[in-house]
C-alpha positions, 0 to 999 in steps of 0.5 A, a space after each residue: 396548902 398556905 394558898 388558904 391563908 391570908 397573911 394581914 399586916 396591921 400597923 398604927 395606921 390601922 389602929 395598934 398603938 405602935 408598930 412594934 407587938 411585944 405580947 400577943 394573947 387570946 381571950 376566952 371571948 375570942 379578942 385578940 389582944 397585942 401588947 406594945 410599948 404605948 398600950 395594949 390593944 383589943 382586936 375584935 376582928 374589924 378595929 382595935 380598941 386601945 387601953 392604955 394610961 390615958 384611956 383607961 382607969 387601972 393601966 399604971 403605965 404603958 407595959 401593964 399588959 398583965 392587967 389586960 389578960 385574963 391568962 396567957 394563951 398558948 399556940 394552938 397545938 400546945 393546949 393544957 390537957 
């Protein structure tokens, strides 16, 4: 069963702002968002785009993840009905 899946480990060298991920969410438009101590990053399936106080107006500090997410995502199978 697990042979059909691929495990990928992204790090700073792949575009994450920092290697410790504190939050993960998906948005309705299909992006994967990750929050780290150094800011949030949006993943489009190919590359990360960094959002932090020095790159994005409106983010006051690196741990301001809520401004990046539309609403918290729930793990697959736990969606509200």
